SEGUZA-956352 format. One record per atom (N, C-alpha, C): atom name; residue in three letters; x, z, y. Coordinates in nm, 3 decimals. Layout:
N
{rec CA; ALA; {X; Z; Y}}
...
# end
This chain:
171
{rec N; MET; {-15.126; 21.250; -1.600}}
{rec CA; MET; {-15.180; 21.153; -1.654}}
{rec C; MET; {-15.160; 21.025; -1.604}}
{rec N; LEU; {-15.165; 21.019; -1.463}}
{rec CA; LEU; {-15.119; 20.902; -1.388}}
{rec C; LEU; {-14.970; 20.855; -1.395}}
{rec N; GLN; {-14.902; 20.958; -1.423}}
{rec CA; GLN; {-14.749; 20.940; -1.446}}
{rec C; GLN; {-14.720; 20.890; -1.580}}
{rec N; GLN; {-14.794; 20.934; -1.697}}
{rec CA; GLN; {-14.776; 20.896; -1.829}}
{rec C; GLN; {-14.806; 20.734; -1.817}}
{rec N; ARG; {-14.931; 20.709; -1.734}}
{rec CA; ARG; {-14.985; 20.567; -1.754}}
{rec C; ARG; {-14.870; 20.475; -1.681}}
{rec N; LEU; {-14.827; 20.536; -1.553}}
{rec CA; LEU; {-14.745; 20.441; -1.496}}
{rec C; LEU; {-14.584; 20.426; -1.578}}
{rec N; THR; {-14.556; 20.524; -1.647}}
{rec CA; THR; {-14.441; 20.520; -1.725}}
{rec C; THR; {-14.490; 20.415; -1.855}}
{rec N; THR; {-14.604; 20.414; -1.919}}
{rec CA; THR; {-14.605; 20.315; -2.024}}
{rec C; THR; {-14.633; 20.172; -1.986}}
{rec N; ASP; {-14.682; 20.155; -1.855}}
{rec CA; ASP; {-14.688; 20.026; -1.783}}
{rec C; ASP; {-14.559; 19.994; -1.739}}
{rec N; LEU; {-14.484; 20.077; -1.694}}
{rec CA; LEU; {-14.328; 20.035; -1.666}}
{rec C; LEU; {-14.266; 19.992; -1.803}}
{rec N; THR; {-14.279; 20.059; -1.933}}
{rec CA; THR; {-14.221; 20.024; -2.056}}
{rec C; THR; {-14.246; 19.900; -2.079}}
{rec N; ASN; {-14.388; 19.889; -2.094}}
{rec CA; ASN; {-14.450; 19.757; -2.114}}
{rec C; ASN; {-14.420; 19.619; -2.046}}
{rec N; THR; {-14.374; 19.675; -1.903}}
{rec CA; THR; {-14.352; 19.554; -1.849}}
{rec C; THR; {-14.213; 19.508; -1.858}}
{rec N; ARG; {-14.106; 19.608; -1.901}}
{rec CA; ARG; {-13.985; 19.605; -1.930}}
{rec C; ARG; {-13.966; 19.512; -2.051}}
{rec N; LEU; {-14.038; 19.555; -2.155}}
{rec CA; LEU; {-14.052; 19.490; -2.280}}
{rec C; LEU; {-14.096; 19.339; -2.250}}
{rec N; ASP; {-14.208; 19.323; -2.155}}
{rec CA; ASP; {-14.267; 19.190; -2.150}}
{rec C; ASP; {-14.148; 19.100; -2.068}}
{rec N; LEU; {-14.072; 19.172; -1.995}}
{rec CA; LEU; {-13.954; 19.104; -1.905}}
{rec C; LEU; {-13.844; 19.069; -2.012}}
{rec N; ALA; {-13.804; 19.141; -2.097}}
{rec CA; ALA; {-13.714; 19.140; -2.215}}
{rec C; ALA; {-13.779; 18.999; -2.290}}
{rec N; THR; {-13.887; 19.018; -2.309}}
{rec CA; THR; {-13.930; 18.880; -2.396}}
{rec C; THR; {-13.933; 18.751; -2.335}}
{rec N; VAL; {-13.962; 18.762; -2.190}}
{rec CA; VAL; {-13.970; 18.645; -2.103}}
{rec C; VAL; {-13.846; 18.601; -2.089}}
{rec N; ASN; {-13.744; 18.699; -2.038}}
{rec CA; ASN; {-13.603; 18.653; -2.046}}
{rec C; ASN; {-13.536; 18.595; -2.173}}
{rec N; GLY; {-13.575; 18.642; -2.297}}
{rec CA; GLY; {-13.518; 18.588; -2.417}}
{rec C; GLY; {-13.586; 18.447; -2.450}}
{rec N; SER; {-13.730; 18.439; -2.400}}
{rec CA; SER; {-13.783; 18.306; -2.422}}
{rec C; SER; {-13.691; 18.202; -2.310}}
{rec N; LEU; {-13.694; 18.257; -2.192}}
{rec CA; LEU; {-13.601; 18.178; -2.092}}
{rec C; LEU; {-13.466; 18.121; -2.148}}
{rec N; ARG; {-13.401; 18.234; -2.221}}
{rec CA; ARG; {-13.274; 18.164; -2.273}}
{rec C; ARG; {-13.270; 18.096; -2.345}}
{rec N; ASN; {-13.400; 18.087; -2.454}}
{rec CA; ASN; {-13.408; 17.997; -2.564}}
{rec C; ASN; {-13.454; 17.860; -2.497}}
{rec N; VAL; {-13.513; 17.852; -2.392}}
{rec CA; VAL; {-13.567; 17.721; -2.320}}
{rec C; VAL; {-13.456; 17.650; -2.276}}
{rec N; GLU; {-13.333; 17.765; -2.200}}
{rec CA; GLU; {-13.216; 17.701; -2.158}}
{rec C; GLU; {-13.132; 17.635; -2.237}}
{rec N; ASN; {-13.140; 17.718; -2.374}}
{rec CA; ASN; {-13.049; 17.665; -2.470}}
{rec C; ASN; {-13.108; 17.522; -2.509}}
{rec N; ALA; {-13.213; 17.497; -2.535}}
{rec CA; ALA; {-13.303; 17.396; -2.549}}
{rec C; ALA; {-13.272; 17.273; -2.466}}
{rec N; VAL; {-13.286; 17.298; -2.330}}
{rec CA; VAL; {-13.245; 17.230; -2.222}}
{rec C; VAL; {-13.098; 17.162; -2.231}}
{rec N; THR; {-13.025; 17.264; -2.243}}
{rec CA; THR; {-12.853; 17.215; -2.259}}
{rec C; THR; {-12.839; 17.115; -2.388}}
{rec N; LYS; {-12.906; 17.166; -2.496}}
{rec CA; LYS; {-12.906; 17.069; -2.612}}
{rec C; LYS; {-12.966; 16.929; -2.585}}
{rec N; VAL; {-13.060; 16.917; -2.514}}
{rec CA; VAL; {-13.150; 16.799; -2.511}}
{rec C; VAL; {-13.053; 16.732; -2.400}}
{rec N; LYS; {-12.995; 16.777; -2.292}}
{rec CA; LYS; {-12.915; 16.707; -2.198}}
{rec C; LYS; {-12.778; 16.649; -2.274}}
{rec N; ALA; {-12.727; 16.732; -2.370}}
{rec CA; ALA; {-12.605; 16.676; -2.458}}
{rec C; ALA; {-12.671; 16.546; -2.503}}
{rec N; ASP; {-12.772; 16.570; -2.587}}
{rec CA; ASP; {-12.855; 16.458; -2.678}}
{rec C; ASP; {-12.863; 16.332; -2.573}}
{rec N; ILE; {-12.897; 16.371; -2.455}}
{rec CA; ILE; {-12.930; 16.257; -2.342}}
{rec C; ILE; {-12.801; 16.180; -2.319}}
{rec N; ASN; {-12.674; 16.262; -2.313}}
{rec CA; ASN; {-12.554; 16.210; -2.274}}
{rec C; ASN; {-12.500; 16.145; -2.373}}
{rec N; THR; {-12.507; 16.195; -2.516}}
{rec CA; THR; {-12.463; 16.117; -2.621}}
{rec C; THR; {-12.531; 15.989; -2.655}}
{rec N; LEU; {-12.684; 15.969; -2.636}}
{rec CA; LEU; {-12.761; 15.886; -2.623}}
{rec C; LEU; {-12.712; 15.761; -2.522}}
{rec N; ASN; {-12.690; 15.799; -2.409}}
{rec CA; ASN; {-12.633; 15.696; -2.312}}
{rec C; ASN; {-12.522; 15.651; -2.341}}
{rec N; THR; {-12.412; 15.736; -2.376}}
{rec CA; THR; {-12.293; 15.688; -2.435}}
{rec C; THR; {-12.297; 15.582; -2.531}}
{rec N; ARG; {-12.391; 15.575; -2.652}}
{rec CA; ARG; {-12.423; 15.489; -2.747}}
{rec C; ARG; {-12.483; 15.369; -2.689}}
{rec N; LEU; {-12.571; 15.401; -2.611}}
{rec CA; LEU; {-12.642; 15.281; -2.528}}
{rec C; LEU; {-12.554; 15.184; -2.461}}
{rec N; ALA; {-12.469; 15.252; -2.391}}
{rec CA; ALA; {-12.357; 15.191; -2.332}}
{rec C; ALA; {-12.264; 15.078; -2.410}}
{rec N; GLU; {-12.227; 15.164; -2.511}}
{rec CA; GLU; {-12.148; 15.109; -2.632}}
{rec C; GLU; {-12.227; 14.972; -2.704}}
{rec N; LEU; {-12.346; 15.018; -2.709}}
{rec CA; LEU; {-12.429; 14.879; -2.763}}
{rec C; LEU; {-12.449; 14.761; -2.666}}
{rec N; GLU; {-12.476; 14.813; -2.537}}
{rec CA; GLU; {-12.487; 14.708; -2.476}}
{rec C; GLU; {-12.388; 14.658; -2.430}}
{rec N; GLU; {-12.245; 14.700; -2.440}}
{rec CA; GLU; {-12.119; 14.634; -2.420}}
{rec C; GLU; {-12.098; 14.529; -2.530}}
{rec N; ARG; {-12.140; 14.566; -2.652}}
{rec CA; ARG; {-12.117; 14.498; -2.785}}
{rec C; ARG; {-12.205; 14.374; -2.769}}
{rec N; LEU; {-12.313; 14.378; -2.691}}
{rec CA; LEU; {-12.440; 14.268; -2.684}}
{rec C; LEU; {-12.354; 14.165; -2.559}}
{rec N; ASN; {-12.279; 14.206; -2.469}}
{rec CA; ASN; {-12.237; 14.104; -2.406}}
{rec C; ASN; {-12.091; 14.044; -2.420}}
{rec N; PHE; {-12.166; 13.936; -2.504}}
{rec CA; PHE; {-12.057; 13.880; -2.549}}
{rec C; PHE; {-12.000; 13.735; -2.439}}
{rec N; THR; {-11.886; 13.739; -2.449}}
{rec CA; THR; {-11.801; 13.660; -2.370}}
{rec C; THR; {-11.740; 13.530; -2.439}}
{rec N; THR; {-11.716; 13.427; -2.368}}
{rec CA; THR; {-11.640; 13.308; -2.418}}
{rec C; THR; {-11.493; 13.343; -2.396}}
{rec N; PHE; {-11.405; 13.271; -2.500}}
{rec CA; PHE; {-11.269; 13.281; -2.465}}
{rec C; PHE; {-11.212; 13.232; -2.336}}
{rec N; LYS; {-11.152; 13.292; -2.283}}
{rec CA; LYS; {-11.113; 13.265; -2.116}}
{rec C; LYS; {-11.003; 13.142; -2.133}}
{rec N; THR; {-10.914; 13.160; -2.224}}
{rec CA; THR; {-10.795; 13.054; -2.216}}
{rec C; THR; {-10.772; 13.030; -2.374}}
{rec N; LEU; {-10.687; 12.905; -2.408}}
{rec CA; LEU; {-10.692; 12.876; -2.532}}
{rec C; LEU; {-10.574; 12.992; -2.581}}
{rec N; THR; {-10.483; 13.023; -2.500}}
{rec CA; THR; {-10.410; 13.148; -2.559}}
{rec C; THR; {-10.486; 13.274; -2.600}}
{rec N; GLU; {-10.604; 13.302; -2.535}}
{rec CA; GLU; {-10.664; 13.417; -2.579}}
{rec C; GLU; {-10.730; 13.410; -2.718}}
{rec N; LEU; {-10.766; 13.276; -2.741}}
{rec CA; LEU; {-10.820; 13.234; -2.884}}
{rec C; LEU; {-10.748; 13.248; -2.990}}
{rec N; THR; {-10.607; 13.201; -2.934}}
{rec CA; THR; {-10.518; 13.164; -3.051}}
{rec C; THR; {-10.453; 13.294; -3.089}}
{rec N; GLU; {-10.439; 13.398; -2.984}}
{rec CA; GLU; {-10.400; 13.520; -3.008}}
{rec C; GLU; {-10.509; 13.623; -3.081}}
{rec N; TRP; {-10.625; 13.591; -3.045}}
{rec CA; TRP; {-10.743; 13.648; -3.132}}
{rec C; TRP; {-10.729; 13.596; -3.274}}
{rec N; LEU; {-10.711; 13.444; -3.312}}
{rec CA; LEU; {-10.700; 13.424; -3.434}}
{rec C; LEU; {-10.582; 13.462; -3.516}}
{rec N; LYS; {-10.475; 13.497; -3.435}}
{rec CA; LYS; {-10.357; 13.577; -3.495}}
{rec C; LYS; {-10.422; 13.728; -3.550}}
{rec N; TRP; {-10.484; 13.785; -3.457}}
{rec CA; TRP; {-10.535; 13.921; -3.502}}
{rec C; TRP; {-10.626; 13.930; -3.609}}
{rec N; ASP; {-10.709; 13.809; -3.592}}
{rec CA; ASP; {-10.828; 13.812; -3.707}}
{rec C; ASP; {-10.776; 13.777; -3.865}}
{rec N; ASN; {-10.818; 13.853; -3.953}}
{rec CA; ASN; {-10.775; 13.826; -4.093}}
{rec C; ASN; {-10.855; 13.725; -4.175}}
{rec N; THR; {-10.945; 13.650; -4.120}}
{rec CA; THR; {-11.033; 13.563; -4.221}}
{rec C; THR; {-10.922; 13.445; -4.288}}
{rec N; SER; {-10.834; 13.373; -4.210}}
{rec CA; SER; {-10.785; 13.297; -4.287}}
{rec C; SER; {-10.697; 13.346; -4.387}}
{rec N; ALA; {-10.682; 13.468; -4.411}}
{rec CA; ALA; {-10.594; 13.542; -4.525}}
{rec C; ALA; {-10.669; 13.555; -4.642}}
{rec N; TYR; {-10.808; 13.544; -4.648}}
{rec CA; TYR; {-10.897; 13.556; -4.740}}
{rec C; TYR; {-10.869; 13.444; -4.847}}
{rec N; GLU; {-10.890; 13.480; -4.961}}
{rec CA; GLU; {-10.878; 13.386; -5.088}}
{rec C; GLU; {-10.983; 13.273; -5.069}}
{rec N; TYR; {-10.943; 13.153; -5.119}}
{rec CA; TYR; {-11.055; 13.035; -5.113}}
{rec C; TYR; {-11.096; 13.049; -5.276}}
{rec N; ILE; {-11.213; 13.077; -5.291}}
{rec CA; ILE; {-11.262; 13.065; -5.431}}
{rec C; ILE; {-11.360; 12.949; -5.422}}
{rec N; PRO; {-11.324; 12.830; -5.480}}
{rec CA; PRO; {-11.435; 12.718; -5.498}}
{rec C; PRO; {-11.569; 12.767; -5.535}}
{rec N; ARG; {-11.690; 12.738; -5.465}}
{rec CA; ARG; {-11.828; 12.743; -5.488}}
{rec C; ARG; {-11.850; 12.919; -5.476}}
{rec N; THR; {-11.775; 12.985; -5.461}}
{rec CA; THR; {-11.769; 13.114; -5.424}}
{rec C; THR; {-11.734; 13.162; -5.303}}
{rec N; PHE; {-11.609; 13.149; -5.261}}
{rec CA; PHE; {-11.588; 13.179; -5.110}}
{rec C; PHE; {-11.493; 13.046; -5.069}}
{rec N; ASP; {-11.601; 12.962; -4.997}}
{rec CA; ASP; {-11.521; 12.830; -4.975}}
{rec C; ASP; {-11.576; 12.824; -4.820}}
{rec N; CYS; {-11.547; 12.705; -4.762}}
{rec CA; CYS; {-11.540; 12.659; -4.616}}
{rec C; CYS; {-11.654; 12.715; -4.551}}
{rec N; ASP; {-11.775; 12.740; -4.612}}
{rec CA; ASP; {-11.900; 12.802; -4.523}}
{rec C; ASP; {-11.870; 12.933; -4.528}}
{rec N; ASP; {-11.817; 12.984; -4.611}}
{rec CA; ASP; {-11.789; 13.132; -4.605}}
{rec C; ASP; {-11.681; 13.164; -4.496}}
{rec N; PHE; {-11.601; 13.095; -4.517}}
{rec CA; PHE; {-11.485; 13.145; -4.411}}
{rec C; PHE; {-11.543; 13.108; -4.253}}
{rec N; ALA; {-11.641; 13.003; -4.245}}
{rec CA; ALA; {-11.679; 12.988; -4.116}}
{rec C; ALA; {-11.778; 13.080; -4.056}}
{rec N; PHE; {-11.859; 13.138; -4.161}}
{rec CA; PHE; {-11.963; 13.248; -4.113}}
{rec C; PHE; {-11.897; 13.393; -4.119}}
{rec N; THR; {-11.776; 13.407; -4.187}}
{rec CA; THR; {-11.710; 13.504; -4.172}}
{rec C; THR; {-11.632; 13.530; -4.045}}
{rec N; LEU; {-11.575; 13.426; -3.993}}
{rec CA; LEU; {-11.501; 13.417; -3.878}}
{rec C; LEU; {-11.600; 13.403; -3.762}}
{rec N; MET; {-11.709; 13.370; -3.755}}
{rec CA; MET; {-11.818; 13.384; -3.665}}
{rec C; MET; {-11.853; 13.557; -3.658}}
{rec N; VAL; {-11.883; 13.600; -3.744}}
{rec CA; VAL; {-11.917; 13.741; -3.763}}
{rec C; VAL; {-11.807; 13.824; -3.681}}
{rec N; HIS; {-11.690; 13.779; -3.733}}
{rec CA; HIS; {-11.561; 13.868; -3.685}}
{rec C; HIS; {-11.572; 13.846; -3.536}}
{rec N; ALA; {-11.571; 13.728; -3.486}}
{rec CA; ALA; {-11.592; 13.678; -3.345}}
{rec C; ALA; {-11.698; 13.780; -3.272}}
{rec N; PHE; {-11.810; 13.788; -3.331}}
{rec CA; PHE; {-11.918; 13.842; -3.263}}
{rec C; PHE; {-11.871; 13.996; -3.277}}
{rec N; SER; {-11.823; 14.056; -3.368}}
{rec CA; SER; {-11.777; 14.211; -3.384}}
{rec C; SER; {-11.663; 14.220; -3.274}}
{rec N; SER; {-11.618; 14.148; -3.233}}
{rec CA; SER; {-11.507; 14.142; -3.125}}
{rec C; SER; {-11.562; 14.112; -2.989}}
{rec N; GLY; {-11.683; 14.078; -2.957}}
{rec CA; GLY; {-11.732; 14.049; -2.839}}
{rec C; GLY; {-11.730; 13.917; -2.799}}
{rec N; TYR; {-11.685; 13.822; -2.909}}
{rec CA; TYR; {-11.699; 13.680; -2.826}}
{rec C; TYR; {-11.809; 13.564; -2.893}}
{rec N; LYS; {-11.819; 13.480; -2.818}}
{rec CA; LYS; {-11.927; 13.396; -2.870}}
{rec C; LYS; {-11.870; 13.277; -2.952}}
{rec N; MET; {-11.910; 13.262; -3.074}}
{rec CA; MET; {-11.856; 13.142; -3.170}}
{rec C; MET; {-11.977; 13.109; -3.213}}
{rec N; GLY; {-11.979; 12.971; -3.305}}
{rec CA; GLY; {-12.061; 12.934; -3.382}}
{rec C; GLY; {-12.005; 12.853; -3.515}}
{rec N; THR; {-12.090; 12.809; -3.576}}
{rec CA; THR; {-12.035; 12.730; -3.690}}
{rec C; THR; {-12.084; 12.581; -3.659}}
{rec N; ALA; {-12.004; 12.490; -3.723}}
{rec CA; ALA; {-12.039; 12.346; -3.724}}
{rec C; ALA; {-11.989; 12.286; -3.832}}
{rec N; ILE; {-12.126; 12.215; -3.898}}
{rec CA; ILE; {-12.114; 12.128; -4.017}}
{rec C; ILE; {-12.020; 11.990; -4.002}}
{rec N; VAL; {-11.924; 11.993; -4.052}}
{rec CA; VAL; {-11.841; 11.877; -3.999}}
{rec C; VAL; {-11.829; 11.746; -4.141}}
{rec N; TYR; {-11.851; 11.648; -4.092}}
{rec CA; TYR; {-11.877; 11.532; -4.176}}
{rec C; TYR; {-11.753; 11.450; -4.176}}
{rec N; LEU; {-11.696; 11.409; -4.293}}
{rec CA; LEU; {-11.578; 11.323; -4.290}}
{rec C; LEU; {-11.616; 11.176; -4.388}}
{rec N; SER; {-11.610; 11.056; -4.285}}
{rec CA; SER; {-11.643; 10.927; -4.343}}
{rec C; SER; {-11.533; 10.863; -4.305}}
{rec N; ASP; {-11.452; 10.799; -4.390}}
{rec CA; ASP; {-11.345; 10.752; -4.374}}
{rec C; ASP; {-11.253; 10.826; -4.305}}
{rec N; THR; {-11.224; 10.782; -4.159}}
{rec CA; THR; {-11.147; 10.847; -4.079}}
{rec C; THR; {-11.213; 10.913; -3.971}}
{rec N; LEU; {-11.325; 10.903; -3.988}}
{rec CA; LEU; {-11.421; 10.941; -3.850}}
{rec C; LEU; {-11.493; 11.111; -3.875}}
{rec N; TRP; {-11.468; 11.181; -3.761}}
{rec CA; TRP; {-11.543; 11.298; -3.795}}
{rec C; TRP; {-11.651; 11.291; -3.716}}
{rec N; TYR; {-11.784; 11.365; -3.783}}
{rec CA; TYR; {-11.900; 11.361; -3.714}}
{rec C; TYR; {-11.911; 11.542; -3.738}}
{rec N; ILE; {-12.019; 11.565; -3.626}}
{rec CA; ILE; {-12.056; 11.702; -3.610}}
{rec C; ILE; {-12.199; 11.716; -3.600}}
{rec N; TYR; {-12.263; 11.804; -3.666}}
{rec CA; TYR; {-12.414; 11.840; -3.664}}
{rec C; TYR; {-12.384; 11.995; -3.600}}
{rec N; TYR; {-12.447; 12.027; -3.497}}
{rec CA; TYR; {-12.449; 12.167; -3.434}}
{rec C; TYR; {-12.573; 12.204; -3.374}}
{rec N; GLY; {-12.623; 12.312; -3.388}}
{rec CA; GLY; {-12.757; 12.366; -3.342}}
{rec C; GLY; {-12.857; 12.250; -3.354}}
{rec N; GLY; {-12.873; 12.179; -3.480}}
{rec CA; GLY; {-12.992; 12.106; -3.511}}
{rec C; GLY; {-12.975; 11.961; -3.411}}
{rec N; GLU; {-12.850; 11.930; -3.373}}
{rec CA; GLU; {-12.841; 11.822; -3.293}}
{rec C; GLU; {-12.737; 11.737; -3.376}}
{rec N; TYR; {-12.756; 11.618; -3.356}}
{rec CA; TYR; {-12.616; 11.534; -3.430}}
{rec C; TYR; {-12.557; 11.490; -3.310}}
{rec N; TYR; {-12.422; 11.476; -3.304}}
{rec CA; TYR; {-12.345; 11.429; -3.220}}
{rec C; TYR; {-12.245; 11.333; -3.295}}
{rec N; TRP; {-12.236; 11.206; -3.252}}
{rec CA; TRP; {-12.186; 11.102; -3.294}}
{rec C; TRP; {-12.300; 11.057; -3.388}}
{rec N; LYS; {-12.291; 10.975; -3.505}}
{rec CA; LYS; {-12.345; 10.933; -3.613}}
{rec C; LYS; {-12.325; 11.005; -3.740}}
{rec N; ALA; {-12.413; 11.080; -3.757}}
{rec CA; ALA; {-12.405; 11.155; -3.896}}
{rec C; ALA; {-12.451; 11.095; -4.033}}
{rec N; PRO; {-12.365; 11.090; -4.121}}
{rec CA; PRO; {-12.422; 11.021; -4.241}}
{rec C; PRO; {-12.557; 11.064; -4.315}}
{rec N; LEU; {-12.634; 11.057; -4.373}}
{rec CA; LEU; {-12.752; 11.082; -4.453}}
{rec C; LEU; {-12.718; 11.190; -4.535}}
{rec N; SER; {-12.799; 11.287; -4.513}}
{rec CA; SER; {-12.776; 11.401; -4.647}}
{rec C; SER; {-12.826; 11.375; -4.786}}
{rec N; TYR; {-12.762; 11.421; -4.878}}
{rec CA; TYR; {-12.843; 11.382; -5.008}}
{rec C; TYR; {-12.852; 11.515; -5.073}}
{rec N; HIS; {-12.933; 11.505; -5.210}}
{rec CA; HIS; {-12.973; 11.628; -5.260}}
{rec C; HIS; {-12.884; 11.631; -5.430}}
{rec N; THR; {-12.829; 11.751; -5.452}}
{rec CA; THR; {-12.771; 11.763; -5.568}}
{rec C; THR; {-12.794; 11.902; -5.631}}
{rec N; SER; {-12.805; 11.902; -5.752}}
{rec CA; SER; {-12.798; 12.013; -5.825}}
{rec C; SER; {-12.902; 12.136; -5.747}}
{rec N; GLY; {-13.016; 12.077; -5.698}}
{rec CA; GLY; {-13.133; 12.155; -5.629}}
{rec C; GLY; {-13.078; 12.207; -5.496}}
{rec N; TYR; {-12.980; 12.157; -5.432}}
{rec CA; TYR; {-12.932; 12.192; -5.309}}
{rec C; TYR; {-12.923; 12.063; -5.197}}
{rec N; TRP; {-12.967; 12.080; -5.055}}
{rec CA; TRP; {-12.943; 11.960; -4.983}}
{rec C; TRP; {-12.794; 11.973; -4.952}}
{rec N; ILE; {-12.732; 11.857; -4.923}}
{rec CA; ILE; {-12.585; 11.863; -4.880}}
{rec C; ILE; {-12.577; 11.801; -4.766}}
{rec N; PHE; {-12.541; 11.840; -4.654}}
{rec CA; PHE; {-12.542; 11.802; -4.510}}
{rec C; PHE; {-12.422; 11.790; -4.464}}
{rec N; GLY; {-12.323; 11.780; -4.532}}
{rec CA; GLY; {-12.185; 11.756; -4.481}}
{rec C; GLY; {-12.086; 11.793; -4.589}}
{rec N; ASN; {-11.966; 11.774; -4.548}}
{rec CA; ASN; {-11.843; 11.799; -4.647}}
{rec C; ASN; {-11.775; 11.913; -4.618}}
{rec N; HIS; {-11.790; 11.973; -4.520}}
{rec CA; HIS; {-11.721; 12.081; -4.456}}
{rec C; HIS; {-11.785; 12.163; -4.349}}
{rec N; MET; {-11.708; 12.309; -4.368}}
{rec CA; MET; {-11.775; 12.367; -4.237}}
{rec C; MET; {-11.687; 12.423; -4.148}}
{rec N; ALA; {-11.680; 12.425; -4.023}}
{rec CA; ALA; {-11.552; 12.499; -3.945}}
{rec C; ALA; {-11.642; 12.578; -3.828}}
{rec N; ASN; {-11.597; 12.605; -3.720}}
{rec CA; ASN; {-11.621; 12.664; -3.616}}
{rec C; ASN; {-11.620; 12.617; -3.497}}
{rec N; LEU; {-11.702; 12.639; -3.403}}
{rec CA; LEU; {-11.691; 12.595; -3.253}}
{rec C; LEU; {-11.692; 12.708; -3.170}}
{rec N; ALA; {-11.623; 12.697; -3.060}}
{rec CA; ALA; {-11.600; 12.811; -2.957}}
{rec C; ALA; {-11.580; 12.744; -2.835}}
{rec N; TYR; {-11.634; 12.794; -2.721}}
{rec CA; TYR; {-11.591; 12.738; -2.590}}
{rec C; TYR; {-11.491; 12.813; -2.539}}
{rec N; VAL; {-11.379; 12.747; -2.473}}
{rec CA; VAL; {-11.267; 12.787; -2.428}}
{rec C; VAL; {-11.282; 12.743; -2.255}}
{rec N; GLU; {-11.301; 12.874; -2.165}}
{rec CA; GLU; {-11.328; 12.823; -2.029}}
{rec C; GLU; {-11.231; 12.730; -1.971}}
{rec N; THR; {-11.105; 12.726; -2.026}}
{rec CA; THR; {-10.997; 12.654; -1.941}}
{rec C; THR; {-11.001; 12.496; -1.970}}
{rec N; ILE; {-11.042; 12.485; -2.125}}
{rec CA; ILE; {-11.034; 12.330; -2.184}}
{rec C; ILE; {-11.170; 12.291; -2.246}}
{rec N; GLY; {-11.288; 12.367; -2.269}}
{rec CA; GLY; {-11.401; 12.357; -2.319}}
{rec C; GLY; {-11.394; 12.356; -2.467}}
{rec N; TRP; {-11.500; 12.287; -2.523}}
{rec CA; TRP; {-11.518; 12.328; -2.670}}
{rec C; TRP; {-11.404; 12.321; -2.752}}
{rec N; VAL; {-11.363; 12.379; -2.848}}
{rec CA; VAL; {-11.298; 12.370; -2.957}}
{rec C; VAL; {-11.332; 12.364; -3.103}}
{rec N; LEU; {-11.308; 12.286; -3.180}}
{rec CA; LEU; {-11.327; 12.295; -3.355}}
{rec C; LEU; {-11.236; 12.407; -3.394}}
{rec N; ILE; {-11.266; 12.494; -3.469}}
{rec CA; ILE; {-11.189; 12.581; -3.517}}
{rec C; ILE; {-11.192; 12.557; -3.695}}
{rec N; GLU; {-11.058; 12.541; -3.748}}
{rec CA; GLU; {-11.058; 12.530; -3.887}}
{rec C; GLU; {-11.045; 12.702; -3.935}}
{rec N; PRO; {-11.153; 12.751; -4.002}}
{rec CA; PRO; {-11.125; 12.910; -4.004}}
{rec C; PRO; {-11.038; 12.927; -4.141}}
{rec N; GLN; {-11.000; 12.844; -4.227}}
{rec CA; GLN; {-10.913; 12.856; -4.321}}
{rec C; GLN; {-10.760; 12.877; -4.310}}
{rec N; THR; {-10.723; 12.805; -4.169}}
{rec CA; THR; {-10.608; 12.781; -4.121}}
{rec C; THR; {-10.553; 12.840; -4.000}}
{rec N; ASP; {-10.666; 12.848; -3.918}}
{rec CA; ASP; {-10.667; 12.888; -3.754}}
{rec C; ASP; {-10.607; 12.789; -3.704}}
{rec N; ALA; {-10.627; 12.668; -3.743}}
{rec CA; ALA; {-10.589; 12.547; -3.645}}
{rec C; ALA; {-10.713; 12.545; -3.553}}
{rec N; VAL; {-10.666; 12.478; -3.429}}
{rec CA; VAL; {-10.782; 12.455; -3.319}}
{rec C; VAL; {-10.741; 12.333; -3.270}}
{rec N; TYR; {-10.868; 12.243; -3.262}}
{rec CA; TYR; {-10.883; 12.091; -3.199}}
{rec C; TYR; {-10.971; 12.109; -3.090}}
{rec N; PRO; {-10.923; 12.085; -2.981}}
{rec CA; PRO; {-10.988; 12.064; -2.851}}
{rec C; PRO; {-11.104; 11.940; -2.867}}
{rec N; LEU; {-11.200; 11.968; -2.841}}
{rec CA; LEU; {-11.297; 11.852; -2.831}}
{rec C; LEU; {-11.316; 11.772; -2.703}}
{rec N; ASP; {-11.346; 11.829; -2.599}}
{rec CA; ASP; {-11.358; 11.786; -2.458}}
{rec C; ASP; {-11.407; 11.901; -2.396}}
{rec N; THR; {-11.433; 11.871; -2.253}}
{rec CA; THR; {-11.442; 11.961; -2.163}}
{rec C; THR; {-11.584; 11.949; -2.110}}
{rec N; TYR; {-11.666; 11.894; -2.186}}
{rec CA; TYR; {-11.806; 11.896; -2.149}}
{rec C; TYR; {-11.864; 12.037; -2.246}}
{rec N; GLU; {-11.979; 12.052; -2.173}}
{rec CA; GLU; {-12.074; 12.128; -2.259}}
{rec C; GLU; {-12.183; 12.091; -2.366}}
{rec N; LEU; {-12.207; 12.140; -2.456}}
{rec CA; LEU; {-12.306; 12.078; -2.552}}
{rec C; LEU; {-12.445; 12.145; -2.475}}
# end
């Protein structure tokens, strides 16, 4: 009788051990998958953080080489559909996508003088805005601004990739 009870206990213990070992393998597999998921998420996080670390252009050559690579100036100009503001915003988005800082600037042309409105601030004298067809008009052209570390601020014509150095001061 004792022999039979010990044999049954031994069989049950072996079955319990097999069940626990199976559970352990399941947990180990789950841990391996979670570690792989963590590595994937860490890689994605590093990529996103890198994309958020926008930089200025180091040199004018870096900017002009990037403009040659970018295809914004090749887009078709379509009056009132895809015009200067669309070119400027597209170039800015492409710059951000490439990791560069760039803004847009509303440019005023009055006789032979250029005026710039940037970041809610007027630089030089800006003419008054006027209202037409349900829209406020705040300038007659839009371009881009970028800071180049070696020469300062530049104005970029996004339709032609022309670059106009403004000065070495910072806004």
